C-alpha positions, 0 to 999 in steps of 0.5 A: 446222614444214611446210617446202616447196621451191618453186625455191630458196626454202625456206618455212617456216610456224611455230605460232602463239606471241609466240616464232613471229612473224617481225619485224624485229626478230628479222630483225635480231638474227637477222643481227646475232647469229646471222649468217643473213637471211631475208624474214617472210612478211608482207612477201608479203600486203598485208593486215596480216595476222598471218603466222606464217612465214618465207621463206628463199633458197637460189637463189644459194648453195652447200649447205655454206652451205645446211646451215650456214644452216639451221644458225643460223636452228635455234640462232637459234629454239632460244634464242628457244623457250629464252626466252620459255620453250618449252623448257627452256634445259638443252636449248638445245646 
């Protein structure tokens, strides 16, 4: 995953697998089950292209809240990868 800090935003890119797709259903699950919100980067493009990246706003939160949000996002990604068979369920903490 590549990441850059762009004026208070954390922008990450992911590979081209089903588990990496940033879609509305995953966003809802992320908020409901993991307590973290992000924006699928597809909302920033108008051509309907598949964009495997997300935007996580960090401009109005504390460093501790950023750490907590990243931990929650990491848990979501790890669980999604395990569910898709990319990571052994035994390896998920």
